[in-house]
C-alpha positions in Angstrom: 229.1 172.4 334.1 231.3 173.1 337.2 233.3 176.1 337.6 236.4 174.0 336.4 235.1 173.3 333.4 236.8 170.4 333.0 240.2 171.7 334.1 242.0 170.4 337.1 241.6 172.2 340.0 242.2 170.0 342.4 245.6 170.0 342.3 248.0 173.0 342.6 249.4 174.4 339.1 253.5 173.8 339.4 255.5 177.3 340.0 256.9 177.4 337.2 258.9 180.7 335.4 258.7 180.8 331.6 260.7 183.0 329.6 259.2 183.0 326.6 257.0 185.6 327.6 258.8 188.8 329.0 257.6 190.9 326.5 262.0 191.4 326.2 261.6 188.1 324.5 258.8 188.5 322.5 259.8 191.8 320.8 264.0 190.6 319.8 262.1 186.9 318.3 259.8 189.6 316.5 262.4 192.1 315.2 264.9 188.9 314.9 262.3 187.9 312.4 261.1 191.2 310.6 258.4 192.9 312.2 257.8 195.2 314.5 256.9 194.7 317.9 254.1 196.9 320.7 254.6 200.2 321.6 257.0 200.0 324.4 256.9 202.5 327.5 255.1 203.9 330.8 251.9 203.1 329.1 252.2 199.4 328.0 249.3 196.9 328.8 250.4 193.3 329.2 247.3 190.1 329.6 247.9 186.9 330.6 245.3 184.6 330.5 245.6 181.5 332.3 248.7 182.5 334.9 249.0 179.6 337.0 250.5 180.1 340.4 251.5 184.1 338.5 255.2 183.7 338.9 255.3 184.3 335.1 253.5 187.7 334.8 254.2 188.9 338.7 258.1 188.8 337.7 257.2 190.6 334.8 254.9 193.0 335.9 258.0 194.2 338.6 260.8 194.3 335.6 258.6 196.0 333.1 256.3 199.1 333.5 253.5 199.2 332.1 249.8 197.6 333.4 249.7 193.8 333.6 246.6 191.7 333.8 245.9 187.6 334.6 242.7 185.8 334.0 242.9 182.6 335.7 239.2 181.4 337.0 241.3 179.2 340.8 241.3 180.9 343.7 244.3 179.5 345.0 245.8 180.2 342.2 244.7 184.7 342.3 245.4 184.5 345.7 248.8 183.2 345.4 249.2 186.0 342.6 247.9 188.4 344.5 250.1 188.1 347.7 253.0 189.0 345.3 251.5 191.9 343.5 251.5 194.0 347.1 254.5 192.6 347.6 256.4 194.2 344.8 253.7 196.8 344.0 253.8 195.8 340.1 250.5 197.1 338.6 248.6 194.3 338.6 245.5 193.7 337.8 244.8 190.0 339.8 240.8 187.4 339.6 239.9 185.0 339.4 237.5 185.7 336.8 236.8 183.2 333.7 237.8 183.8 330.2 234.1 184.9 329.8 233.7 187.3 333.0 237.3 189.3 332.1 236.4 189.7 328.6 233.0 191.7 329.3 234.1 194.3 332.1 233.8 197.6 330.8 237.4 199.3 332.9 239.5 196.1 330.9 241.8 198.5 327.9 243.3 197.7 325.1 246.3 195.5 325.5 249.7 195.5 323.4 250.3 191.6 324.3 247.5 188.5 325.5 250.3 185.6 326.4 248.8 182.2 327.2 251.0 178.6 328.6 249.6 176.2 327.1 246.1 177.2 327.8 244.9 177.0 324.2 245.2 172.7 325.1 243.4 172.4 327.9 240.2 174.0 327.8 236.6 173.2 325.3 235.9 174.8 322.6 233.5 177.3 324.0 236.3 178.8 326.5 238.6 179.3 322.7 235.8 180.6 321.1 236.5 183.5 324.7 239.5 183.6 323.9 239.1 184.6 320.0 237.1 187.2 321.3 239.3 188.3 323.6 241.9 189.1 320.7 239.8 190.7 318.9 237.9 193.4 321.2 240.8 193.5 323.4 244.1 193.3 321.3 245.4 196.1 319.8 246.3 197.1 316.5 250.4 196.0 316.4 250.0 194.1 319.6 251.5 190.3 319.8 249.6 187.4 321.1 252.0 184.2 323.3 250.8 181.4 322.2 252.1 177.5 323.4 250.0 174.6 322.6 250.3 171.0 322.2 250.7 169.5 318.5 250.6 167.0 316.2 252.3 165.2 315.0 254.4 164.9 317.6 251.9 163.9 320.4 250.2 161.7 317.2 252.1 158.5 319.2 251.5 159.6 322.8 247.9 160.4 322.7 246.8 156.1 323.5 248.8 156.4 325.7 247.3 159.9 327.7 244.3 158.8 326.7 244.4 155.1 328.5 246.1 157.1 331.8 243.3 159.3 332.2 240.4 156.3 332.1 242.4 154.5 334.5 242.2 157.6 336.9 238.8 157.8 336.6 237.4 154.7 336.9 240.4 152.4 339.3 240.7 156.0 341.3 238.6 158.0 344.2 238.4 160.8 345.3 239.5 159.6 348.5 243.2 158.7 347.0 244.4 161.8 346.3 245.5 163.3 342.5 248.8 162.1 343.1 248.0 158.5 343.8 245.3 158.3 341.0 248.5 159.4 338.6 251.0 157.5 340.2 248.2 153.9 340.2 247.9 155.6 336.2 251.9 155.0 335.1 252.3 151.8 336.9 249.0 150.4 335.0 250.6 151.5 332.2 254.3 150.1 332.8 252.4 147.1 332.8 250.2 147.0 329.9 254.0 147.1 328.6 255.2 144.7 330.3 252.6 141.8 329.2 253.3 142.6 326.0 250.5 145.2 324.4 250.7 145.1 320.8 250.5 149.2 320.7 253.9 149.2 322.4 255.3 146.6 319.9 254.3 148.8 317.4 255.2 152.6 319.1 258.5 151.6 320.9 258.7 155.6 321.6 255.4 155.4 323.3 257.3 153.5 325.7 259.9 156.1 326.1 257.6 158.7 327.0 255.8 156.6 329.7 259.5 156.4 331.3 259.7 160.4 330.9 256.0 161.1 332.2 257.0 158.3 334.9 259.9 161.4 336.1 257.8 164.3 335.9 256.5 166.3 339.2 252.8 165.4 339.3 250.8 168.8 340.3 252.6 169.5 335.8 251.1 165.7 335.1 247.6 166.4 337.0 246.9 169.5 334.1 249.0 168.3 330.7 248.0 164.8 331.2 244.3 164.6 333.7 242.6 167.5 332.3 239.3 166.4 331.2 239.2 168.5 328.4 243.2 168.1 326.9 243.3 168.5 322.9 246.0 169.0 320.3 246.3 170.5 317.5 247.6 171.2 314.3 249.5 174.3 312.6 247.3 175.2 310.9 243.8 174.3 312.6 244.8 176.7 315.6 245.6 179.1 312.4 242.0 179.1 311.2 241.1 179.9 314.7 243.2 182.8 315.7 242.3 183.9 312.3 238.5 184.5 313.5 240.7 187.2 315.2 242.7 189.0 312.4 246.2 187.4 313.5 248.3 185.8 311.6 251.6 183.4 311.8 254.1 185.6 312.7 257.3 184.1 314.3 258.8 181.3 317.1 258.8 182.7 320.5 261.9 180.7 321.4 264.6 182.1 319.3 266.9 179.2 318.8 263.6 178.1 316.6 263.7 180.8 314.7 267.1 178.8 313.2 266.7 176.3 310.8 270.8 175.6 310.1 270.4 173.9 313.9 267.5 172.3 313.4 267.1 170.5 310.1 269.4 169.0 308.2 270.7 169.6 304.4 268.0 168.2 302.8 265.2 168.7 304.8 266.4 172.4 304.6 265.5 172.0 300.9 263.2 170.5 301.1 261.3 173.4 303.7 262.6 176.2 301.4 260.8 175.3 297.9 257.5 176.1 300.0 256.7 179.8 300.0 256.1 180.8 303.6 252.0 179.1 304.0 250.5 176.6 306.7 251.8 173.8 304.6 255.3 174.9 305.2 255.0 175.6 309.0 253.1 172.5 308.7 255.7 170.6 307.1 258.2 172.1 309.9 256.3 170.2 311.9 256.0 167.0 310.3 260.4 167.4 309.7 261.2 167.6 313.4 257.9 165.8 314.9 257.3 168.6 316.7 255.2 168.3 320.4 254.5 171.6 321.4 254.8 175.1 319.3 255.5 178.0 321.0 254.1 181.3 318.5 253.8 184.7 318.6 250.6 186.3 316.5 250.6 189.5 315.4 247.7 191.5 314.9 248.7 194.1 312.3 252.2 194.0 312.5 254.3 196.0 310.1 256.7 193.9 308.5 260.4 195.9 308.8 262.5 196.5 305.5 265.8 195.0 306.0 267.7 198.1 307.0 265.1 199.4 309.8 265.1 195.1 311.0 268.9 196.0 311.2 269.8 198.8 312.9 266.6 198.4 315.0 268.1 194.8 316.0 271.4 197.4 316.6 269.8 199.3 319.2 268.6 196.4 321.6 271.0 195.9 324.7 271.8 192.7 325.5 272.9 191.3 328.9 275.2 188.4 330.1 273.0 186.1 332.1 275.7 182.8 333.0 278.7 183.5 334.8 280.3 180.8 332.5 282.5 183.7 329.4 283.5 180.7 328.0 282.7 180.5 324.6 279.3 178.1 323.9 280.6 175.0 322.0 277.4 173.6 321.0 273.4 173.6 322.1 270.6 170.8 322.0 268.3 171.4 318.7 265.1 168.8 317.5 268.5 166.9 315.1 270.8 166.5 318.4 273.6 168.5 320.0 274.9 170.4 317.1 278.5 172.2 317.5 278.8 176.2 317.2 281.8 177.6 315.1 284.5 178.8 317.9 286.0 181.2 315.4 282.6 182.7 316.4 281.2 182.4 319.2 284.9 183.1 320.6 285.0 186.6 319.8 280.9 187.5 320.7 281.2 185.6 323.6 285.0 187.4 325.0 283.2 190.5 324.0 280.3 190.1 326.1 281.4 189.3 329.0 283.8 192.1 328.7 284.0 195.1 331.0 282.7 193.0 334.0 280.3 191.5 331.7 278.0 195.2 331.3 275.2 195.9 329.4 275.7 196.6 325.4 274.0 197.1 322.7 275.0 195.2 319.4 275.2 198.1 317.5 277.8 198.4 320.1 279.2 195.3 319.5 279.2 194.9 315.5 280.8 198.2 316.0 284.5 196.6 317.2 287.2 194.6 315.0 287.7 191.8 315.6 283.3 191.2 315.3 283.5 193.2 312.5 284.5 190.7 310.1 282.7 187.9 311.6 281.2 186.6 308.3 277.7 188.6 307.8 275.1 188.0 310.4 277.2 185.4 311.8 276.7 188.4 314.9 272.8 188.6 315.1 273.0 184.5 314.6 275.2 183.5 318.1 273.4 187.0 320.1 269.9 184.5 319.1 271.2 181.3 320.0 273.4 182.8 322.9 269.8 184.4 324.1 267.2 180.9 323.3 270.4 179.0 325.1 269.8 181.7 327.9 272.8 182.9 328.6 272.1 186.0 327.6 269.0 188.6 327.6 267.5 191.6 326.1 268.2 194.2 327.8 266.5 197.3 329.3 267.6 201.1 329.3 269.3 202.7 332.2 266.7 204.4 333.5 263.8 201.6 332.5 266.4 199.2 335.1 266.3 201.7 337.4 262.6 202.4 337.2 261.1 199.1 338.1 264.4 198.0 340.4 263.0 199.0 343.5 259.8 196.1 342.6 262.0 193.5 342.2 263.8 194.7 345.5 260.1 193.8 347.6 259.2 191.2 344.9 263.2 189.9 345.6 263.0 190.1 349.4 259.8 188.5 349.2 261.4 185.4 347.7 264.1 184.9 349.6 262.7 185.3 352.6 259.6 182.2 351.3 263.8 180.3 350.3 263.9 179.5 354.2 260.1 177.6 354.1 259.9 175.9 350.7 261.9 175.9 348.2 258.8 175.7 345.3 259.6 179.4 343.9 263.5 179.6 342.5 264.1 182.7 340.6 264.3 185.7 340.8 263.8 189.2 339.1 265.7 191.1 337.3 265.1 195.2 336.5 268.5 194.7 334.3 266.2 192.2 332.2 263.2 192.4 332.0 262.6 188.6 333.0 263.4 185.8 335.8 267.1 184.1 336.4 267.1 180.6 337.8 268.4 180.4 341.7 268.8 177.0 344.1 267.1 177.1 347.1 269.9 177.4 348.5 271.7 179.5 346.8 268.1 181.8 347.7 269.1 181.6 351.5 272.3 182.8 350.7 271.6 185.3 350.0 268.9 185.8 353.2 271.5 184.9 355.0 273.9 188.0 353.4 271.2 190.1 353.2 270.3 189.8 357.0 274.1 190.8 358.1 276.2 187.6 357.6 279.4 188.9 355.7 281.2 184.8 355.3 280.1 182.0 353.4 280.8 179.6 356.2 277.8 182.0 358.1 275.1 181.9 355.4 276.1 178.2 356.0 275.2 177.7 358.9 271.9 179.5 359.1 270.6 177.5 356.1 272.1 174.4 358.4 269.7 176.0 361.2 267.3 177.0 358.6 266.7 172.9 357.5 267.1 171.6 361.5 264.3 173.2 362.4 262.5 172.0 360.1 263.7 168.7 360.2 264.4 168.7 356.3 268.2 167.4 356.0 269.9 167.5 352.7 270.6 164.9 349.5 274.2 163.8 348.5 275.2 161.7 346.0 271.5 159.8 346.1 272.2 159.7 350.4 270.8 162.0 353.4 273.7 163.8 355.1 272.3 162.9 359.1 274.8 165.4 360.8 274.8 169.1 361.0 278.4 168.5 361.1 277.6 166.7 357.9 275.2 169.4 356.9 277.0 172.8 357.8 279.7 171.1 355.4 278.4 170.4 352.4 276.4 173.8 352.8 279.2 175.6 353.4 281.3 174.5 349.7 278.5 174.9 347.8 278.5 179.1 349.3 281.6 179.4 349.0 281.3 178.0 345.1 278.1 180.6 345.5 280.2 183.5 346.8 283.1 182.8 344.2 280.6 182.4 341.3 277.2 183.7 341.2 277.4 186.1 343.7 278.7 188.5 341.5 276.0 187.8 338.2 273.1 188.8 340.4 274.4 192.0 341.8 275.9 192.8 337.3 271.3 191.9 337.2 270.5 193.3 340.0 268.9 190.7 341.9 270.0 191.3 345.2 272.4 194.1 346.0 
């Protein structure tokens, strides 16, 4: 078989950042579920299998102490990841070795964290066995594994849709056309099937909804998600059987919102689920109740269960940073059962406390001692923090010494990403030494930050600089669906955006030490 082993390598993967891979978020999820997280410190070791463009791994290597390894057999991905690592100076080992080659390395140390995002669904059973061997041989006792994967029953309806598009791409498309053109043609063919009244779509109306959603997605993402030669969604029970070979046990969801049955299940659904003991059956039933399509799970190798008091004390020591400019109480959150309203009498005081003192970082213990929060219902503070983290409005934070130690690496990486935004909008994040993770930022905001770093002091000057850069590349701004065709119109629009950036977002970026 070719070196690609059936994986799509003729089109680059997207430049996405996946926040649940951050060590701090993994630790919080494990603590919240009552498990001892892996050890942390200067000698912590982290491995990501299939790192894609290396955005997540480079951010986490720059924003956290420790040693970070990555394996991805695509040399284009490795080249991009290695460039970012050279810039930051973080302690990294990026290779273009296969998983099997990486496993055979004698210089590879035992790992505290091993992460793989989506990879499990796109590889052969042979490579899955190698990954399981990697867990067995390279993960420390007490270590954690993050695995996200396509799952059933959520994919059951769409599997035939993926199959026909993949077959069409292979049978009708050609290498000369290019992968994007072949994907477009496959999507159009699927639509024609629906339009002519194919009974599959009549019997499965959600398939048409899924097809319409696919049509609006990034083609580089679709190439890897739908058009690999190997694409295998798996039931939770099947993955559990695989990972059991490496002495791994399911711990909890990696995404904080997924911990909370109260906002993901109806009353009767919770009653049914709670009638079952923690087991493979219980997790499988949960997937059926939610029609789960994609799981983000944390597994551990012998992690210790914490007592109720230990869990509470450990959680109280966790520091929380607000990661939004919106300090108003979170009123609702989108979940598997739709938009769920949140109690203002809980989220109001918690949001106000987090925003106090210029939204300075605060431990959960410090928050719990505040009179207005001490009187919340039992568990109210912890649950609200979990929801705010899950909604992307807050993030676990480093202690001050750690944040100061990793700040130079983050500054170098961020300066590079800001400069890169002048010529490309591919990467839309900056690394925070405060949180150990990344914050999303638009291309124009990155360009404003670059102009500011170059000495331009006023928003109007940032806008002119950005407009000039875009003009050099014959790039135009789209506003309300229309192209702005004059420099004057572009500068006016960018000036308005720059003023908004200065008035709102800049303070957040300075607080999280994304920029000076």
